[in-house]
N, C-alpha and C positions, 0 to 999 in steps of 0.2 A: 073204168077209171081212163077217157084220154086225155091226152093230152093235145091241145087245137095250139097252131099259129098263127098269130095274127101280125099285119104290117100296120105299126101307127100311120095314118093320115096328115097325121101332124109332125111328129119325129123324125119320120121313115123307119124308125127301125123296125125291128123283129123282135117277139116275144112271144114264147111259149108259154101256154098257161095248163096249168091240168086242171078242169072242170069234173068237181068232184057228184055231181045230179046229171042229169041230162032230162031229166024230168021237172025241174025246177032249179036253172039256170041264173046263178047270177049274174048280176053285167060287170063287163071284162075292160079294163084298164091296161096299156101302156105301162107296163113295167117300167120304161126309163123316163117317162114326161108327166104319167100319169091320166092321160091322156084318156076319153072313153071314146074318139073318132079313130076305131079299129077296123080293118076288113082282112079276113078272116084269106088264111092265104091255102094250098093245098098243100101237105105237106107228104113227103115220102115213111116210107115203113121206118121203123127203127130198129132194127135187132140187137139187144140190149147184149152189151159184148164186160167179161169179165176184163178189171184192169189190166192180171197179167195179161191179156188175152191182147188186149191196147198201147202193150208197152215193149210185146215180142212183137207186133205189127211196125210199130217204128222203130226197132233194133234192128228189120232183117235187111241187111247193106241190097237190096234193090229199092227199097225205097229212097235209096239213096243213088242208085243210075240213075244217070242224067241233069244233077243238080248242077248248074254252074253257079254261086256267089256272087258271081258279076252279069248274071242275064237279072234286072227286076221279072223278067216273064217264069222263069225256072224256080224263083224264091219264091212268089207271090203263091204259083202251084204247091211246093210246096208247103209255106205253110197252112195253104188253105186245104191239103190234104193232115196236117196236125190238127186242127184246129177239130174238121172230123173224125179223124180219130177218139180226141180228148173228149170232144164233145161241147168245146169253144165256141163261144160265136164271137169269132172275127173284124167283127164289121162288115159291114155291105160295100163298101169300098175296095174290102181281098175282094170278094164275092165279085164284081167288074172287072181289076184285074186280072184273074185265075184264067175268067172263060173272056176277055174280049182277045181277041186276033190282032189288033194292034194295041196292045196295053204295054207300055216300056219302049215301043215304036219312035214315041214323039222328041221331037230336040229337046230338051233344057237348057241351054243357053238362052 
């Protein structure tokens, strides 16, 4: 039973949906706004980790190397990694901030 990822064309949020039958698929809806207007995304392969392995990975001191709590880019990268390790979707904005080279370089004045 595969999991498929979709992006809603209305609210632009990502949803992961379990497909119980490939031969008789049910209509899919956005898990956030219930819109039927979804586009399927190419998702990465997921290898399940135990809760213990995820927590051990986060507790590793190397995880915090290079972390600067005063740098928004550094914090965005750390939060993205934290979300990846825990399996939580922290939102599209965080993904954009963590991957954008100019994120955080704009003046907030």
